[in-house]
N, C-alpha and C positions, 0 to 999 in steps of 0.2 A: 902512805905519804900523799898529800894532795898535789895535783898538777898545777902547772902555772895559770891555767884558765879557770880553775875552780874558784868560786867565791870564797874569800878568806878575810879575816880581819885580825888585828892584834891591839891589845889594850895594855897601856903602860902609864907609869906615873913619873912626872918630872917635876920635882919641888911641888908647887900648888896646882900643877896642871895635870889633867888627865888626857892622854893622848890616844886617839883612836886612828889606827892606820888601816885603811881598807885597800884591798888588792884583789886582783883577779877579775873574772868576768861576772858582773852582777845584772846581766840581762835576764829577764824572767825565764826564757827558754833554757838557758844554761843552769839557772838556779834549780829549776825543776828537775833537770837531768841529774845534778849532783846531790843537792840537799835543799828540800823545799822549806826547811825551817831556818835557812841562813839568815834571813832579814829579821825574824823574831829572835834569833840567838844574838844578833848584833844589838838589838834594843835591850835585851835582858842583860847583856854583858855590860852595857853602858849603865844601867840602872844599878848593878852590882858595884860598879865603880863609884857611883854616887854615894852608895851606902857604906862602902869600905873606907873611902877617903873623904870623910866629912869636911876636912879642912880645905879641900879643893876649891879654888875660886874661879877656875876657867877650864874649859874643855875644848880641845882643838882636834878637828877632824881632818885627816890627811888622806890623800888618794893618789899618791905619786905613782904607784904601781897598778893603777886601775886600767883593765883592758877594755871594759865596756860597761854601760849602765843604761837604765831606763827608769820608768816611774817606780818600780819596785824598790830600788836604792834611794830615790828621792823621797819616797814616803817614809822609809826607815830613818833617814837622816832627819827629816822634819820631826818625827816622833821623838827622836833623841833631843832635838833642840827644844821641843815643847817641855819635855820632862826636866831638862836642865834649867830653863827658865822658871819653872814652877818651884825649883829649889833655890832660886836666886843664884844660879851659876851662870856666868857669862859664857857665850859660845863663839868660837872662831871657826868659820868654815870657808875662809878665803882660799885655802889650798885645794878645794875641790875643783872640778872642771868648770870653765866659765859659764857654760849653759846652766849647769846645776846651781851655781851661785846666784844667777839671776832669777831662777824660778824660786829658789828658797827665800830670796829677799821679798818677793812678791808674796809667797805663802806666809812668812813670818809677819808681814805687815798686816794681814787679816787675822783677827782673833778667832779662836775655835768657836764652833757653833754653840757649845754650851755656855761660853762666856758671852756670846752675843745675845743669848736668850735671857741672861740674868741682868743685863744692862737696864738701868731705869731711866726714865725720861729726866732731864735736868729739871731741878726745881726753879722757882721764880727767881730767887737772888742769884742762883747759879747762871741762869739765862741772861739776866742783867749784867752780871759780871763779865761773861764771855762776850757780850756785845760791846761793853765799854773797853775791854781789853783790845778788841779788834779795830776800834776807832783809829788809833794812830797809824796803823797800817793802811787803812782805808783812805784816810786824809792824805798820807804820803803818795799813794798810787794816784789819787785824783789830782793832786798837785803836779805830779810827773806828767800825767796825761795832758793837763792844761798847758804845761810848759812845752811839751812836744807839739801841741796844736798850735801854740803861739809861734813857735819856730817854723812850723809848716806854713802858716799864713805869711810869716816874713819871707820864706823862700818864694811863695806865690807872688807876692808883690814885687819881688825882684826878677820874676820870670824864670826861676830855677827849680820849681816844684815839678816833681814827677807825677803830673796830672794828666789825665786823658780827657780831652775836650768832649769826646763822644759820651764818656760816662757822666760828665758834668751836665750835658743837656739831657741825658736820660734821668738824672736826679731832678732837674728842673721840671720835667714832665711829670714825674712821679709825685713831687711835692706840690705842683701846681694844678695842671690840667686834670690829672687823674683824681684829684681830691674835690673838684668842683661840684659833682653831684651830691655828695654827702654834705658839704659846706652849705649848699643851697637849700637842701631840705631842712637841716637843723636850724639854720639862721632864719628862715621864713617862719618855721614853727615858733622859734623863740620871739620873733616880733609879734606873732599872733598871741602868744601867751602874755607878753608884756602889756599888749593892748587890752586884752580881756581883763587881766587882773587890775590894772590901773583904772579901767572904766568902771568897776564896782564902786570905787570910792569917789571918783570924779563925778559920776552921776548925781550923787548926794548934793552937790553944789552946782550942778548945771555946767560943769566946766569940761564937757567931753572933748572940746577942742584942743585941750592941753595934752591929750594923749599923744598927738603928733610930736610935741617937743619932748615928752618924757621918753618916748621910744627912741627917737633919733639921738638924744643926748646920751642915754644909757648905752645904746648900741655902739656909737662911735668912740666913746670914751673908755668903756671897760668890757661890756658884754660881748661885743663882736670880737675883739681880740682874744678874750678868755675862751669863748667857745670854740673859735678857730683853733687856738692852741690846744685845747682838750681833744678836739677831733683829730688834729694831726699827731698828737701824742699817741692816741690809741691806734691810728692807722699807719702813719709813716714812721714814727719813732720806734714802735714795735717791730716794724719791717726791718729797719736798720740793725737792731739788736739781733733779730733772727738770722738775717743774711750774714753779718759779720761773725756771729756765733757759729753758724754751720761752716763758715770758712775756717774758723779756728779749729773745729773738730776735725775737719778734713785736711788739716795742716796746710791749707792754701796760703795762709798768712806767713807761715814759716817759709814756704817756698818763695814768696815774694822777697822776704828778707834775704833768703839765700841768693837770689838773683841780683841783689843790690838795690832793689826798689823799696822805698820807704813806705810802709803801710799807712802811715799818717798822711802822706802826700797822696797816695793812689786810692785809698779807701775812705778815709775819715774826712779829709779836706773837701772833696766834692759834695759830700753829704751836709757838712756844716754850711758851706757857701750856698748850696741849693736851698736849704731850709731857711737860712737868714734872708735870702733874697725874696723867696716865694711867700713866706708867711705874712709880710706887710702887704703884698699885693692881694693875697686871699682875704686878709682882714677888710681892705677896701671893698672887695666884692661882698664879704659877709655883712658889712655895714648896710650896703645898698639893699641886700636881700632882707635883712631885718627890718628896715624902714619900709620895704614893700609889704612885708607881713603885717606891720601895723597899719599901714595904708588900706589894706583889704578889710581889716576889722573896722577901722574908723569910717571908711566910706560906705561899705556894703552892708554893715550890720548896725552901726550906730548913727548913720544918717549925716555925718559930717560931709560937707561939699569937698570935692577933690581940690578946688582951689584954695579954700580955707585951710585945708590939711597941709598943703605944701607950703603956703605962706607962713603958717605957724612953725613948720619944721625949719624953714630957712631963717626965720626970725631968731630962733633960740640956738640954733646950731652954729657954733663958732669954729673957725679954722683951728684954733688951739686945741679943741677937743679932738680933731682929726689927727693932729701931730701927736698928742698924748697917746691915742689909741695906736699909731703906728710905731711909737717908741715901746709900747707894751709888746706889740707883735714882734718887733726886731729881737727883743730880749727873749721872748718865748721861743723864737726860731733857734737861737743859739742853745738855750736850755734843753729843748727837745732833742736836737741833733747831737749835742754833747752827751746827754744821758744814753740815748740809743747806742751811739758808737762806743762809748766808754764800756757799757755793759757787754756789747758784743765782742769788742777787741780783748777784754778781759775775761771772757767766757772760759769755762772749763773744757774738758775733752770728751764730753758724753752728751747724750740727747737730752737727759734731764737738766743738764747745766744750760742748755740753749733755752729750755722752757723757763728756768729760773731768771735768766738774763733778760728774756723778753718781758716777763712780769715785772721785774724790778725797774726795767727801763721805763715802762708805762707809769708805775707808781711814782717813781722819783720825778718824772717829767710833770705829772700833775701837781705833786707837791711843790716843785720848783715854780710852776706857774702860779700857784696860789700865794706862795710866800713873796715872789717878785712883785706880784700885783699889789699886795699889801704895802710893801716897801715903796713902790712907785707912787701909789695913791697917797701915802702919808707924806712923801716929800712934796708932791705938788699941791697938796692941801696946805703945808706949812708955808710954801712960798706963794700961796694964793693964785694958783692958775687953774 
């Protein structure tokens, strides 16, 4: 007769249910002392139950009289669950100890290795279908984010936002002064490129002087804001997504919520305001840098006098072009900051999710810049500005 501490089990049938009642001490040390094959006997008994009671629709595992357990019993229960699922039999293990239930939930959620190896990559139409199916949820999440941000801006305007002024000034510095070197380099080079390319055609007509107006108008109206936006998307927008994504992984955002601090006010709002304010200012600087690059080519390499170059620039450069460029920059600032913060705040809980969020933030920001540029350009062309 077995002792109370000896591992034991009982198999019975109640209507369409197979009941497995596990009792005793199922720790590895105890099992090896009494019966090394107890775990395998438990699995084989369950299989015999599946074969004997083919009409069974459910199996329930109970452990009300369990004295102790470790990974040995956990592995045996998981094996029984796998075999039952393979026979289309539902399994209930809610009566097991709480810790075992949690670990079985995680183990059951992951398919066996042999099934993982047989999975094939989704086909073209399957991939398209999955993307289209996910669109409504993505749109809903995006609208919720925009609504939360609008509410946060409203609280800021009323002076009730949980906003740190120190963090706001740090964001201003990150979006503005820290980006000056790369904006300077890229915009000067862009002005050089525009001047070089345009000079090839203008030389044919002896109209090198119009390089000044071409560079100045293109930089102030479109190219300056677009290039500044792309630089900030790759530099600052990616940083927003990475920082917020890392905070999501480390559960810092959950901690803020637990302390009653709104993540939208404390984390997202300073970044949106900082980017929206600093992008137009950087665009003005980028316009000057691009015009300076064209000036170098026109004066030093094409022989245009400095006075004539500046006169031609001021003659064709209108104030309306500057306002159009600043409008582009303001829209770009909102797009970049919202894409970066949205991807970061909605990031998953692992390192790969942070990488995907960063990449998606940059790509969506650049696509948003191009689309918004097209829309604004078409609108101002229609109204003849």
